[in-house]
C-alpha positions, 0 to 999 in steps of 0.5 A: 097743688092748685086745682085744674078744672076738667070738663063738667060733662062727659058727652064724647061717645068714646069717653062715655062708653069707656066709663059706662063699661068700666068696672067700678064695683069695688068703690061702688060697693063700698059706697053702698055699704057706707050709705046703708050703715049711715041710713040704717033703715033696711026697709026705707021706702021713700024716694032718694035723689042721685045727683050726677048719676052717670050711667046709673050703676049706683042708682041700681045698687041703691034699689037693690039695697033698698027694694022698697025705695025709688030713685030720681037720678039726675045727670047733665049728659044725655049719652050717660042717661041713655046708657043708664036707661038701657041697663035697667031691669024690668023691675028697676024701670018701676023704681028708678027715673032717670032725668036729663038736666044740669044743676042748678037749672034742672026742675026735679019731680019732688020738692024734697027728698028723704035721702040725697046721695052723690058719687064723683060729681063734686070735682066736675063742678066749676062752682062747688056751691052748685052741689051744696045749694042743691042739697039744701034746696031739695032736702026734706026735713031731716034728710040724710045726705051721703056724698063721695068724691075724689081728693086732690093729691098734693102733687102732679107726681102723686096724681100720676102714681095713683093712676098707675096704682089703680088704673094701669090696666084700664084703657088709656081714655080712662087713665086720662080722665082719672088723672084729670079728675084727680087734678080737678078734685078738692082738698078736705080743707076746701070742702070744709070751707064749702060746707061752712059757706053753705051752712051745712054741718056735715061730717068729712072723712078720708076713707082711702088715699083718693076718696073723701066721704061726707055725711050729714043730716039736712037742717 
């Protein structure tokens, strides 16, 4: 099945509200557990970069997992940034800085980060090299990179079945967006080609019937 692009940014108020209020605790908890295992440094006290942070749930989970850390979290949607900032606790205000900006043009506060992570950004990008070149540009030497995203199903029928399996009880707008995101996602073969083009020797693992998990050490 050919890739079908979806809008790069979520800016519609109803769409943003539905996404921000949805319960993604299972995949997000799994992401953080895998991230912790890969970083393998409970006392990590550096600054991490979250690319495509959305309403900020994973940024918040990151600083809970690494209480000594800080996060710079980027998203191109101002409504998403507003949701993210409103959800911060008093302590998290000191640890997480949300930044509105669109890759690759956003100017970040640091030239290099010890950890770069991203969840569900890749499939939104018309040009996937935007993500991989940003990773290259902002990685400190030896930085740990953790990326999770959707995988494109083999057919429209399979995409519809995945939506019914995992989102049947969600609002219609979330079902619609999930379906469009599946159609916009990449295959493992395509991601391998993207990484080869970016000269990044990262590990790619399919971890569910709809998710890919990518890890690596920056060159």
